[in-house]
Every structure is written in structure tokens, then in C-alpha cells.
N, C-alpha and C positions, 0 to 999 in steps of 0.2 A: 269461438273467438275468431276476431276479424283482424284485419290489415289495415283497414282502414285505405284500400283501394276500392274506388269505386266502380264496381262492374259495368251497371247500367243506369240513366237517369229514365227513371220510369214515369207512365203517366197512371193520374188516380182516375178509377173509370167511375167508383161509386163510394159511397159510406152509408151502411143501413146499421139502424139501430137494434142491437144485441143484448137484450138484457140490458145490464146496466152500461152495458160496454156500445162499441160498433164493429160492425164488418167492412174492414177495409177494404175495396180489390184494386186492387192494380196490375198496370199490363206489360210484359215483356215475354215476347215470344221464346226468349233463348233458355232463360233462366226456368219458365215453366216446364219446359223440352225436358230438363237436366234435375230436376228437384223431384221429391215425391212428399206426400203429406207428411205432416211433423219436422221436417227440418225447419233450420233456422237459417234466418235472413234477416240483417239490420237494414232497417228501413229508418233514412235518416239517423242512422246508425245507433237504433232502437233495436234490440235483438227481440223478433217477434217469431211466432210458428208457424207455418203453411197449414193452414187446416182446409185449405179447399183449390182445388188446380180444375180450370175448366178453356179449355183451350192455350190461348195467352195470358190468360187472368189467373192470377195469384190473390189468392185472400187468407187475409191474417185477423185476427180477434183481437181489440184493445180495450183491457178495462178501464175504470173509471182513474185509475191509479196513474197509467202510462199517459192518458188524454191528460191528464192536468200535469202531469212533470215532464212533458216534452211538447215540442210543437206538432206532433201531429193530430192532438185538438183543435188544429185550426184548418187542417186541411179541407179543401173543398175538389170538387170533380173538376179536372183539370188541370190540375196542380202538377209538378213534377216532383218523385220521389228521388234520394240516391238509396241505390241497394246492392249489398253485397253479400252471396252466400259465405256462411261459416269457414270458417279455416277447418284443412285434414292436414293430420302429421305429413310431415315430408314436404308440403308445399311451401312457396318461397314466402318468408315475411317481406313484402316489401316497401308497407310503410312502417307502423310497429302495432304494437299488440294492445287490440282493441276489445272490452268486453263485452260491447253494447248495452252496457247500464248504464244509462244517463246519470250525468251528476245533477246538470240545472239546465235551464234556459237562459240563454244570454241575448246580446240583441245586438245587432249591427250599429255600433256608434257612428261610424264613416267608411265610407269608400272614396278613395285617392286612384281614379284610373289616367292610365301611363300610358296611351295608345290599346295596345290589345292588352296591357298586364295591366296592376291593379294590387293598388297596396289596402288589406282592410282593418279596420278598430273593432273589435267587440268589446261591451262592455259585459262582467262577468262579477259573480258573489266573491266577497275577500277572501271565503275559506278554498276556493278554485284559485285562486289567483296566487295564492301563497304556495300552490301545488307546480306552477309555473316557472320556467327560468328561458332566459334568453337562448336560443340553440336547444330549446326542448323539444316534445312533443306533446300534439292536442288534436283532438278530433272533434269537430264542428261538421253538424249534420253528418256525420261517420265518416267525414272526409280526414286522413293522417297528412296533418299537417307543422312544419317546423315554425316555433315560435321566432318572432323579430325582436319585439321588444314588449316586456309585461311593467305595469307601472301599478298603484295600489288600486285603481278601478277599472283598469282596460288591458287588452293584449292587441299586439298585430300580428300579423300576418303577412307572409306577401304571396300572392297568387300569379301562378305563369297562365298564360293562354290557354294552355290543355285542359289544366284544373276547371278554369271558368266557363270553356264549350263544355265539359263531361259532366259536370256536377251541377247541383243547384247553386252552389255558391256563385254564379254567374248568374245568375236571376235575383240573387238577396240585393235588396234596396235599407236604406238607412232606417232603421227601429223593425227591422224585421226580427223575429224570432227564429233563434239557430238551438239546435241541441247540443251540447257541453260534454266532453268527457274528457278529463286528465288522465296522463299516462300515469298508469298502473303502477308503476313502480316508485314514482314519486308519492303515491299516498303510502304504499309500505314505508319509505325513509321518514314520512312525515311522521308518521305513527311511531315508528321506533325513536323520533327523536323527543316526541312528547314523551315516552316512556322512560327516558334517559334522563329529562328533565325533571319529570316527576319521581323519578328515584334520588335524584341530587338533592331533592327540597329537605 
């Protein structure tokens, strides 16, 4: 479990073919110094297990399913990724509860910069948009964000300068793929409502 507060904007060092998947190597001295093999890290919001530590470098294995259902399959050496270590009991939940299980890959539909600030629109599948509401929460590339507007095809968020500086979102352009995870509470509410509608028929 995570909170959507990114700890590091890390550099991708390499991607090596390992069986049907890849070994993703990223560099982050701070996280590498305090995590152990087997620890969980959200990489662009996708929960991965640390399988290798070499100095400042962290290694993660990503299988075919992960690569095809997230934007991790599009990474190249030199790219940047958001990193967040897993939540521990007693930690402050500064964002919202994020599972690290990506629901879908969305796309940057529009970017409206206003000085150092930005409003960004994302295209998303209708099934996910039904789980969103204005002032609710969504994780984009693992970043906990507050929803501004939600339409039948897109949603928007307002990004402050700090978020743009310390996450991948500051580097995102129209057409870029982003990992999306809706609020887990919204999923349970939708499931409950579906059950009630089915029982009323």
C-alpha cells in the first residue's frame, strides 16, 4: 500500500531482457540505502519488488502482463520514473490510499500551462471515469491528485509547481501514456451499488 506522495524522480539506467519480462534498473541512492531485497516500491504507481541492489541502483523484474498494462513497457534508459516506498503502519497518509495495482493506461489529452502552474487533462476508459468525481482522488503515474472536472471521456487535475518539479508529470506532453489507478474506496462503492441494482431487478 502507498500514499501517492512521490519520494524520488529516479533515472532509468537500463532494461535487460529476463525470460518473458525485463529487469528494470533505476538509480536512487536514498531509497537504495534503506530498502532490502524483497521490499516493495511503486514505480510510476506500479507496485514492484526489489530483486537487486547494487550501490545506488535498484533492480525490479517486470513481466509481460505488467509491461503490456502499464507505461513501464515504454521506458528507455535516461527516462525518469516516480518512486515511492511502501506505507508502514503508523506512517502519515499525506495523499490517499494507493494499492499500486494499475487499472489502465491513460493518455495526456491536453496541457494548459499558466506560468509555473498547469491544468492537465487525461483521456481514460469510461469504466474508470465512472469511479471518479470532482474533488475525489486519483493516482496518475503514482501521484496522488485531486480531481477537478470529470467528463464522459476525460478528467482534469490542477498541478502546482512543486508537483511538476518533483514528479514525471512536469515532463508529460500531449499524447504521453500515464498509469491510472482510481480510489479504492470508489471501487467498493461502485461494486456495492452494482449489487444493489442487481438485487432490485
